[in-house]
C-alpha positions in Angstrom: -17.7 -117.8 -9.8 -20.4 -118.3 -7.1 -20.4 -118.5 -3.7 -22.6 -119.0 -1.0 -23.2 -117.4 2.4 -22.0 -120.2 5.3 -23.7 -121.0 8.5 -20.5 -121.4 10.9 -20.9 -122.6 14.0 -19.0 -123.1 17.4 -17.8 -126.8 17.7 -19.7 -126.9 21.2 -23.2 -125.9 19.6 -25.7 -128.8 19.1 -25.6 -131.0 16.2 -29.3 -130.6 15.6 -28.3 -127.1 15.2 -26.1 -128.1 11.9 -28.6 -130.8 11.1 -31.0 -127.9 9.9 -29.0 -125.9 8.2 -27.7 -128.5 6.3 -31.5 -130.1 5.5 -32.6 -126.7 4.5 -29.8 -126.0 2.4 -27.9 -129.0 1.0 -24.5 -127.3 1.7 -21.9 -127.8 4.6 -21.7 -125.8 7.9 -18.5 -124.9 8.8 -17.7 -125.3 12.4 -14.9 -123.5 14.4 -13.3 -123.8 18.1 -12.3 -120.9 19.4 -12.4 -118.9 16.5 -10.3 -121.2 14.3 -11.2 -123.1 11.7 -11.9 -126.8 12.5 -14.2 -128.6 9.5 -17.3 -128.9 8.0 -20.5 -130.8 9.0 -22.7 -132.1 5.6 -25.3 -134.7 4.8 -22.6 -137.4 4.4 -21.2 -137.0 7.9 -23.9 -137.2 10.2 -24.3 -139.9 11.8 -27.8 -141.6 11.6 -27.0 -143.8 14.8 -27.4 -140.3 17.1 -30.6 -140.8 18.7 -31.2 -137.2 20.3 -28.6 -134.3 18.1 -29.7 -131.6 20.5 -27.2 -133.6 23.4 -24.4 -134.0 21.0 -21.4 -131.2 20.5 -21.2 -130.4 16.3 -17.7 -131.0 17.4 -18.9 -134.8 17.2 -19.6 -134.8 13.3 -17.0 -132.2 12.3 -14.8 -133.6 8.8 -11.6 -132.2 8.6 -12.2 -130.8 5.6 -9.6 -128.1 3.5 -10.4 -124.7 3.8 -10.0 -122.7 1.0 -9.2 -118.7 0.2 -10.5 -117.0 -1.5 -7.5 -116.0 -3.6 -6.8 -119.3 -4.5 -6.1 -120.5 -7.9 -8.8 -122.5 -9.8 -6.2 -125.5 -9.8 -6.1 -125.9 -6.0 -10.1 -125.4 -5.4 -9.9 -128.3 -7.8 -6.8 -130.2 -6.0 -9.3 -129.7 -2.5 -12.5 -131.6 -3.9 -10.3 -134.3 -5.2 -8.4 -134.8 -2.1 -11.7 -136.1 -0.7 -15.6 -137.1 -1.3 -16.0 -133.6 -1.0 -19.8 -132.1 -2.4 -19.2 -127.9 -0.6 -15.9 -126.6 1.0 -15.2 -123.1 3.1 -13.7 -120.2 1.6 -12.4 -118.1 3.2 -11.5 -114.5 3.2 -8.2 -113.3 3.8 -7.3 -111.7 6.5 -10.6 -112.1 7.9 -12.7 -114.6 9.7 -16.0 -114.3 6.7 -17.0 -117.9 5.3 -18.6 -118.6 2.3 -19.2 -122.2 0.8 -18.5 -123.4 -2.7 -20.0 -126.4 -4.2 -18.3 -128.5 -6.7 -21.3 -127.3 -9.0 -20.3 -124.2 -8.7 -16.6 -125.0 -9.4 
């Protein structure tokens, strides 16, 4: 099953940094706070009411989404996608802080 490299940003980084990556790749960006998974930002949860994304922190636009493990079963992965309207979800490599992204199409 194909996974993609994930851009991981800290929750206090500017939203403009995440928006650039999302628009280029079409994939979600993984957001961490103090090294722990916080959520994702994708094209569906970027608020168009933000006038200056360089002054807004990523934490503001983060959606709490399931984080899969690379050892998760196919059923667990399907259930995670069905738990919300997610186009992509993070996959964490066990015992590391390395994240990848998997899309519904990849699954």
